[in-house]
Structure formats: C-alpha cells, structure tokens
N, C-alpha and C positions, 0 to 999 in steps of 0.2 A: 097784593091783589089789585088790579086796576079798578078804578071807580066806575068804569063803564064796562058792560059785558062785551066780549069779543063777538063780532058779527060773523056768523057762518056764511060762507059764500052762497049757499042755497037759500038763505033767509034775506039776502040783500035785495034792495030795490034795483030796478034796471040801471039807474044812474050809479048807485054804489057798486054794482057789479062791473060796470064799464070802467070805473076808476080803479077798482081792485085789479082788474085784468090789465089795464094800462100800466100799473105799477109793476105787477109781476112779470110783464113782458118787456119792461124797460131795463135800464142798467142796474137797478137795485135787485130785481129778481124776486123780491119777497115783500110782503106787507107785514110790517112788524112795528112794535113800539108805538110812537106817536101817530104813525100812519093809520094804525088800527083805530085810534081814538078819533082821528079826523074823519074817518068814513061815516061816523054818526052824523056829520054835517057834510054831505057830498059836495056842495058848492065850495066850501073851504078846502076839503080834501083835494078836489080837482086843481084848484089854483095853487094851493100850497105845495103839493107834490111836484107840480111843474116848475115852480120857482126853485124848489129843492134840487130837482134834477139839474137845472142850470147852474146853481151856485156850487154844487158838489162836483159835477162832471164836465161842465162846459164853460166855466168862467175863464178869465184870463190868468187867474192864479194857477201856478203849477200845483199838483196834488199835495206835495209836501207842505206847502204854505197853507193850502186850504185845510189840511188836517190839523196843522198847528192852530189855526184860527178856531177850528171846531173844538179842539182839546182845551184851549184857553176858555172858550165859552162854556163848554160842559163843566169844567172845573169851577168857573165863577159861579155857576148856578147849582153846583153839586148835583148834577143830573147823572145819576148812577148808570142808567141804561145807555145814555149817549156815550159816556166815558167808556163803558165796557165795549160797546159796538165799535167805536172809533179807535180804540187803543191799537188794535191789530192793523187797521187801515193806516194809521199814522206810522207805525213801524215799517209796514210794507212800502209806504210812500217815501221813506228815507229819513223820518224824524228819529232822532236817537233815543234810546232807552233812558239815557241820563236826563234828557230834556223832559220826557214824559214823566219820569219819576219826580223830578223837581216840581213840575206843575201839580202833580198829585199831592205832593207834600206842601203845597203853597209856598214854595221857594222860587226865587228868581233864577231861571236856568242860565247856565253859561252856554252861549251859542258859539259855534264855530263859523257860522255863516251870517253875514251882515243882513241878508234878506229876512232871515228868521228873527233876528233881534228887532228889526223894524216892524215886522208883523206883530210880534209879541208886545212891543211898546205901544203900538197903535191900538191893539185890541184891549190891552189892560187899561190904557187911558180912557178909551171910550166906555168900557164897562164900569170902571171905578168912578170916573169924574163926569160921565155923560157928555163928554166933549174931548177934543184933542187940542193940545197946545199948537201954536204956530210952528214950533221947532219939530214936534213929532209929525205934524202934517207934512212939513217940508221934507223931512227925512224919508217919509213914506213915498211921496211923489218922486223925489230924486232917485230912490232905489227901485220903485215898482212902476212908476208912471201913473198918470191920472186915471186912466181907464181901470187899471188894476186896483187902485185905491177905492174907486167906486165899487168894484166887484168885491173887495174885501169887506166893505161896510155891508154889502148884501149878504155875504156869508155870516158875518157876525149877527146881523139882524135875524136872518132865517134860523140860525141855530139857537138864538135866544128864544124864538117862538117854539122851537123843538124842545128846548130845556124847560120852558114854562109849561108846556103840555105834559111833559114827563112828570114834572113835580106836582102840577095841579091835579092830574088824574092818577097819580101814584102808579105809573107804568112800572111793572116789576122787571127785575132782572130775569134772564132765562133760568129755568130750574137748575139748581146745583151751583149757581154762580154767586159768590159772596161779594158784597159791596166792597169796593176798593177805596172809595172816598169817605173821609170822616165828615 
C-alpha cells in the first residue's frame, strides 16, 4: 500500500487536475506509480513529469539505451514498480532477455553491442562510486558523444528520483504482480 492516498481526479485542485490531464494526454497516457505520489506536490509533479518526458522520449539516447539505463537504475535501487513497468519497455526497445535477467540477478551482463556495454559501465560507476573514471568517461564520449553522455546522466538522475519516490512512499506493484527483485 502506498504511504499517500491516491488522489481521485474529481478531488484534485485545478493545478493537480491540469498536470494529471497533461500526463494522460502525453506519451505516457496514464498517471501511475511515482507520478501519483508527485501529484500531492503539484509544482514538483509539473516539473518532474516534464523532465521525465524529455529523458524517456526525447533525449539523444536511443530507446534501447534509455531503457538499459532505467533498468540499471531500477535494479540499483531495487525499485520493484519501476522494474516491473520498464521490463516490457526494455524488451520492446531491443534489450535482450539475457541482459535483463543478468541485471535482475545482480550479475554483469554479457553485451553483444558496444554501446550497451558503455552505458552499463557508465551507469554502474556513477551509481556505485558516485563518479566515473577518466577511462569510463572517455569510452562513453567516444561511443555516444558529449550531448548523449549529458542526456545519459539526466536519465540516471531522473530515474534515481523515480526509484527513491517508489521506495520512500512504498509504491505498490499492480494487483496480482509478484516482486521480481530480491
């Protein structure tokens, strides 16, 4: 059970309702998980959901790499809701089942594509060590370019906020879904 009650659309303030409608009419199409939590703070919800729309749908990272960064972050934080929601998106974007399962099991995946290895190494270094080494940074810039590395940090930071929200407010999995992460 989430620590905050779900706001019903008819009970929302004008600002909450505007943000709710903006989300449902945007590429997500639904207000769920941490977005429901953020609606309790409309100013945060408004700004965060706009950043989320950019990092997920409009950044310079291709969807496969965005989803890899999201999966690494969701696993790092053991954010069950995020993992569940993005597993299907990651598969659809072209991330292999083997990579997803390795991440789930806290194993280092074997990557067939160099760009995936680079994103994984960068994400893991930043999460685990709170910085990236010169060699990891250079590999990322060489493979992805500077703009895409900046966008990658944006994805990692945004999904850290998502994961923290999920964990702090105990955002539940959908009914009937069992946790996949230990």
